C-alpha positions as a printed Julia matrix, in Angstrom:
422×3 Matrix{Float64}:
 -11.81    4.05  -19.33
 -11.5     7.88  -19.84
  -7.51    7.25  -19.51
  -8.01    4.63  -22.78
  -5.78    2.22  -20.66
  -4.94    1.36  -17.5
  -3.11    3.67  -14.87
  -0.03    3.06  -14.16
   3.21    4.41  -12.3
   6.96    4.56  -12.88
   7.37    1.17  -10.36
   4.67   -0.22  -12.24
   7.37   -1.1   -14.18
   8.87   -2.85  -11.86
   6.47   -5.23  -11.33
   6.21   -6.02  -14.51
  10.47   -6.55  -14.71
  10.06   -8.94  -12.48
   8.57  -11.51  -14.68
   9.58   -9.93  -18.07
  12.61  -10.02  -17.13
  12.59  -12.13  -13.96
  14.37   -9.78  -11.71
  14.62  -10.08   -7.87
  13.8    -6.03   -7.42
  15.9    -5.11   -4.43
  12.94   -3.2    -2.63
  10.07   -4.72   -3.8
   8.49   -7.64   -2.37
   8.19  -10.99   -5.24
   4.63  -11.01   -4.69
   2.8    -8.03   -7.36
   4.8    -8.95   -9.98
   3.66  -12.27  -10.52
   0.36  -12.0    -9.44
   0.04   -9.28  -12.34
   1.39  -11.7   -14.79
  -1.56  -13.93  -14.0
  -3.66  -11.16  -16.06
  -1.66  -10.03  -18.52
   0.4   -12.64  -19.62
   1.99  -10.44  -21.97
  -0.57  -10.2   -23.9
  -2.45   -6.9   -22.07
  -3.02   -4.87  -18.77
  -6.87   -4.39  -19.18
  -7.49   -8.43  -17.63
  -5.32   -7.05  -14.81
  -7.01   -4.38  -14.13
 -10.73   -6.0   -14.12
  -9.59   -8.34  -11.85
  -8.6    -5.88   -9.4
 -12.11   -3.88   -9.68
 -13.87   -7.07   -9.8
 -12.33   -8.36   -6.28
 -12.77   -4.81   -4.37
 -16.11   -4.48   -5.75
 -16.51   -8.01   -4.36
 -15.63   -7.28   -1.37
 -18.04   -4.71   -0.92
 -20.4    -6.94   -1.52
 -19.87   -8.89    0.81
 -19.27   -6.23    4.44
 -22.88   -4.57    2.47
 -24.52   -8.02    2.39
 -23.59   -8.27    6.07
 -24.5    -5.29    7.29
 -28.1    -5.88    5.48
 -27.61   -3.62    2.67
 -29.14   -3.82   -0.97
 -27.92   -0.58   -3.05
 -24.65   -2.51   -4.34
 -24.28   -1.17   -7.17
 -25.47    2.34   -5.65
 -22.64    2.19   -3.56
 -19.88    1.44   -5.9
 -21.83    3.99   -8.08
 -21.04    6.89   -5.41
 -17.6     5.72   -5.04
 -16.46    6.43   -8.22
 -18.77    9.32   -9.07
 -16.97   11.3    -5.95
 -14.01    9.22   -4.04
 -10.86    7.95   -5.01
 -11.6     4.32   -5.02
 -12.08    3.74   -9.11
  -8.47    5.79   -9.21
  -6.66    3.38   -7.58
  -8.95    0.31   -8.24
  -7.47    1.59  -11.81
  -3.75    1.7   -10.9
  -1.53   -1.32  -11.56
   0.11   -1.11   -7.95
  -0.39   -2.63   -4.59
  -2.48    0.14   -3.4
  -5.28   -0.54   -3.84
  -4.95   -4.1    -1.28
  -4.21   -1.27    1.23
  -8.22   -1.14    1.9
  -8.95   -4.22    0.17
  -6.86   -5.89    3.47
  -9.51   -3.87    6.2
 -12.67   -5.46    4.13
 -10.48   -9.17    3.92
 -10.42   -8.42    7.66
 -14.24   -7.26    8.63
 -15.53  -10.02    6.48
 -12.84  -12.21    8.63
 -13.2   -11.31   11.73
 -17.62  -10.66   11.93
 -18.63  -12.17    8.48
 -17.7   -15.73    8.94
 -19.88  -17.77    9.53
 -22.6   -16.05    7.02
 -19.76  -17.24    4.21
 -19.4   -20.21    2.4
 -15.94  -21.86    1.54
 -15.74  -20.34   -1.57
 -15.95  -17.07    0.13
 -14.04  -17.89    2.8
 -10.74  -19.15    0.71
 -11.43  -15.77   -1.32
 -11.39  -13.57    1.54
  -8.29  -14.87    3.22
  -6.33  -15.3    -0.09
  -7.14  -11.78   -0.59
  -5.54  -10.73    2.18
  -2.66  -12.84    2.56
  -1.75  -11.13   -1.34
  -2.66   -7.98    0.11
  -0.57   -8.45    3.45
   2.22  -10.12    1.14
   2.52   -7.07   -1.42
   3.52   -4.6     0.18
   6.05   -3.97    3.61
   3.46   -1.97    4.94
   0.99   -3.76    4.67
   2.71   -6.84    6.32
   2.7    -3.71    9.57
  -1.25   -3.24    8.87
  -2.14   -6.67    8.61
  -0.72   -6.79   12.02
  -2.11   -4.03   13.96
  -5.96   -4.78   12.57
  -5.54   -8.59   13.5
  -4.47   -7.44   17.51
  -7.48   -4.93   17.29
  -9.9    -7.59   16.33
  -8.6    -9.77   19.5
 -10.36   -7.25   21.73
 -13.65   -6.33   19.79
 -14.38  -10.37   18.32
 -12.17  -12.67   20.56
  -9.18  -14.78   20.26
 -11.01  -16.92   17.57
 -11.59  -13.88   15.07
  -8.17  -12.9    16.11
  -6.76  -16.34   14.58
  -8.76  -15.87   11.61
  -7.33  -13.04   11.01
  -3.79  -13.62   11.45
  -3.45  -16.89    9.05
  -3.07  -14.45    5.87
  -0.46  -12.57    8.69
   1.9   -16.01    9.08
   1.1   -16.93    5.23
   2.15  -13.65    3.84
   5.37  -13.58    6.15
   6.12  -17.41    5.07
   5.59  -15.97    1.35
   8.09  -13.54    2.18
  10.7   -15.62    4.0
  10.92  -18.2     1.49
  10.49  -15.55   -1.8
  12.91  -13.76   -0.03
  15.68  -16.93    0.61
  15.32  -18.04   -2.94
  15.93  -14.58   -4.58
  18.14  -12.81   -2.95
  19.57  -15.47   -0.49
  18.39  -13.97    2.74
  15.4   -15.86    5.31
  14.65  -12.42    6.19
  11.26  -10.21    5.94
  12.65   -7.5     4.04
  16.71   -8.11    2.9
  17.22   -4.53    2.1
  14.53   -2.67    4.71
  17.14   -0.91    6.79
  18.2     1.75    3.73
  15.26    3.08    3.78
  14.88    3.17    7.34
  17.7     5.26    7.07
  16.81    7.52    4.55
  14.3     8.72    6.32
  15.82    9.3     9.73
  18.65   11.17    7.7
  15.91   13.35    6.49
  14.72   13.68    9.88
  17.91   14.81   11.11
  18.65   12.2    14.07
  20.78    9.69   12.16
  23.1    12.33   10.75
  23.45   13.53   14.09
  24.85    9.95   14.63
  27.37   10.28   11.57
  28.5    13.28   13.12
  29.16   11.51   16.47
  30.47    8.27   14.94
  32.46    9.23   11.88
  35.31    8.76   11.19
  35.96    6.5    13.72
  33.48    4.14   13.19
  34.9     3.2     9.51
  31.54    2.89    7.72
  31.38    4.21    4.45
  28.4     7.0     4.84
  30.66    8.99    6.81
  32.06   10.63    3.71
  28.57   12.03    3.73
  28.47   13.91    7.17
  27.63   17.65    7.17
  26.56   16.76    3.52
  23.07   14.69    3.19
  20.48   15.3     1.35
  18.22   16.57    3.18
  15.06   14.95    1.01
  14.54   10.95    1.52
  13.76   10.02   -2.2
  16.77   12.31   -3.23
  18.89    9.95   -0.79
  17.68    6.85   -1.95
  17.28    7.47   -6.13
  19.73   10.59   -6.92
  23.07    8.35   -9.28
  25.29   10.82   -6.92
  23.85   10.64   -3.86
  24.23    8.01   -0.97
  23.36    4.84   -1.98
  24.05    4.66   -5.66
  27.13    6.89   -5.58
  30.61    4.62   -6.9
  31.78    3.32   -2.8
  35.71    4.2    -1.48
  35.49    0.18   -0.96
  34.91   -1.29   -4.44
  32.56   -4.0    -2.53
  30.37   -5.2    -5.47
  26.71   -5.36   -6.36
  27.55   -1.51   -4.63
  23.64    0.25   -4.8
  21.25   -0.55   -1.59
  22.51   -4.22   -1.69
  25.85   -3.65    0.12
  25.11   -0.04    2.13
  22.24   -2.73    3.4
  23.78   -3.93    6.62
  25.89   -0.76    7.5
  22.03    0.41    7.47
  20.9    -1.21    9.86
  24.14   -0.87   12.04
  23.0     2.88   11.99
  19.98    2.94   11.95
  20.21    1.23   15.68
  22.67    3.34   16.99
  20.29    6.05   15.95
  17.6     4.42   18.01
  18.97    3.6    21.16
  20.99    7.25   20.81
  18.0     9.31   20.26
  14.91    7.41   20.6
  12.4    11.06   21.9
  13.78   12.34   18.96
  13.27    9.63   16.44
   9.96    9.58   18.0
   9.05   12.85   17.14
   9.81   12.69   13.5
   8.11    9.35   12.79
   5.04   10.65   14.75
   5.3    14.31   12.93
   5.67   12.83    9.39
   2.52   10.26   10.78
   0.17   13.43   11.19
   1.13   14.81    7.45
   0.68   12.17    5.74
  -2.6    11.41    7.31
  -4.15   14.82    6.35
  -2.39   14.15    2.46
  -5.2    12.78    1.04
  -5.54   13.59   -2.55
  -4.82   11.06   -5.52
  -1.52   13.02   -6.0
   1.23   12.19   -8.45
  -0.14    8.63   -9.98
  -1.7    10.29  -12.9
   1.19   12.52  -14.34
   3.49   10.35  -17.42
   6.88   11.22  -14.71
   9.34    8.25  -15.29
   7.16    6.01  -17.72
   9.29    6.14  -20.93
  12.28    4.19  -18.99
  10.21    2.4   -17.55
   6.27    0.73  -18.5
   6.76    1.78  -22.3
  10.6    -0.84  -21.59
   8.63   -3.62  -20.0
   5.72   -3.37  -22.35
   8.67   -2.83  -26.0
  10.47   -6.05  -24.32
   7.1    -8.18  -23.5
   4.33   -6.96  -24.95
   2.71   -7.41  -27.96
   2.94   -3.77  -30.58
  -0.32   -3.51  -30.67
  -0.06   -3.58  -26.42
   2.29   -0.99  -26.89
   0.37    1.51  -28.97
  -2.84    1.55  -26.6
  -0.44    2.69  -24.2
   0.88    5.29  -25.9
  -2.62    6.49  -26.84
  -3.31    6.82  -23.36
  -3.99   10.24  -21.79
  -1.8     9.96  -19.54
   1.16    9.11  -21.64
   0.94   11.64  -23.4
   0.79   13.81  -20.27
  -3.13   14.93  -20.73
  -5.18   13.2   -17.25
  -4.29   15.17  -15.29
  -6.0    18.2   -16.54
  -8.79   15.66  -18.07
  -9.46   14.36  -14.91
  -9.31   17.78  -12.21
 -12.83   17.97  -12.32
 -13.22   14.86  -11.64
 -11.63   15.07   -8.49
 -13.07   18.21   -7.17
 -15.04   16.28   -4.94
 -13.2    14.31   -2.95
 -11.7    16.45    0.04
 -15.81   17.32    0.49
 -16.68   14.18    0.33
 -13.79   12.49    2.49
 -14.65   15.33    4.98
 -18.18   14.09    5.3
 -17.25   10.54    5.28
 -15.24   10.88    8.53
 -17.66   13.37    9.97
 -20.7     9.96    9.15
 -17.76    7.35   10.67
 -17.32    9.08   13.72
 -21.48    9.77   14.36
 -22.26    6.29   13.96
 -19.06    5.43   16.56
 -21.41    7.66   18.87
 -24.64    6.09   18.0
 -24.63    2.88   16.79
 -25.54   -0.03   19.31
 -24.93   -2.53   16.52
 -20.86   -4.79   17.18
 -20.06   -5.62   13.02
 -21.24   -1.44   12.16
 -19.36   -0.42   15.15
 -16.33   -3.04   14.11
 -15.74   -1.82   10.88
 -15.61    2.13   11.79
 -13.32    1.24   14.51
 -11.41   -1.15   11.46
 -11.63    1.73    8.98
 -10.01    4.52   11.63
  -7.07    1.94   12.7
  -6.01    1.17    9.34
  -6.0     5.3     8.32
  -3.9     5.5    11.81
  -1.29    2.57   11.07
  -1.53    3.68    7.4
  -0.39    7.28    7.65
   2.53    5.76   10.77
   4.39    3.07    8.43
   4.07    5.15    4.87
   4.39    8.49    6.0
   6.39    7.89    9.31
   8.58    5.47    8.8
   8.94    6.37    4.34
   7.89   10.05    3.44
   4.03   11.69    3.43
   3.26   11.41   -0.12
  -0.65   11.99   -1.48
  -1.34    8.37   -2.79
   0.1     6.94    0.69
  -3.21    7.93    2.0
  -5.69    8.34   -0.63
  -5.23    5.35   -1.45
  -7.42    3.89    2.03
  -8.71    7.26    2.69
 -11.64    6.89    0.57
 -12.93    4.22    2.71
 -14.58    6.97    5.07
 -17.73    7.2     3.23
 -17.7     3.82    2.02
 -18.51    2.83    5.96
 -19.88    5.9     6.12
 -22.67    5.24    3.52
 -22.68    1.34    5.25
 -22.14    2.18    9.19
 -25.9     4.46    8.34
 -27.67    2.67    6.69
 -31.34    0.86    7.23
 -30.44   -2.87    7.64
 -33.06   -4.73    6.32
 -35.57   -6.6     7.93
 -33.72  -10.11    7.1
 -30.45  -10.3     8.58
 -27.6   -12.01    6.31
 -26.72  -14.34    9.39
 -29.38  -16.25    8.48
 -29.52  -16.12    5.12
 -27.97  -19.22    3.43
 -23.82  -19.55    3.49
 -22.36  -18.7    -0.45
């Protein structure tokens, strides 16, 4: 509402292009784009952002109900005023699905008996969508399901593994149909190579094996970009420069087989160096919790604006053009509203640790443990394997104050488990 339009990012344009132009985007699962289309129908993006907000609100309501806390609207108001939750709920990116996945897994593990068939189906669907929409979420889903096993037993762990298995099947099927490859990630090795090159181990592998290996990447020995984003996206960088061997279509698709070989050899040559780099990046990511670069107008004209022009009515294009974000004014207007985020996160972290140390309720303890594990795994996957970025951790860190409030709340006399399932 403040912006005058749903928040978007340059990658939002790629997700729109998945259905507007029918593009099989090389680096993005064919999941979130169709989910967006199910709500916008080339008319307006407002229904999609409303659906995201309602889904998150519903999950929080189910969790609060299970823990016996009646103040759902108060909780949402507090999160809207003092956390990053509304900024990511309003952002048309898969980021909002990372915290949704944590909440859904908690409900599958601890709230199954308290939910009726419709609620169970909705929770399973949201968890499946979340796990499939982004490859980092797939790892997150696996880690959370593994944690549920010692916390709740094998039955609960199996329930949490169902959306994970469904997500894997979705990814295998869509990648086979669109890319002709029965794999979970057809070109993910290119991202891994970019990260290992920036950190150093892959660069040393190239120095040691070139030119004898005959890799296309050998021509970059001694001049690899120091930044993984430059490696991946610069037009004159290793991924997009014209290939000497003339391979078509070039770019990441042609580089992927070679990237897999270089990554594999790097892991064998320097496992400890790779582990140190991953842990260092994960730690940096864990403490980068600001909303970040999601509010500016960078690269929106050739991505989002172009897709709106191709597939939406002029009125929708005008609404986007008039938004604060498109005009570059949103960061300044939003700054006072973001000032509370860091202190609230610190208080939330302290509250979660206090609840973990003092609570005897297994559900509250389980919720805190799942959230803390979710934050750690999210940092390791996004920062450790991709690149530390403020938005990657901010998208899920707002669960700290939410869970601190829920875990510290005094339950109502009537426990939710005794309520009739709904």
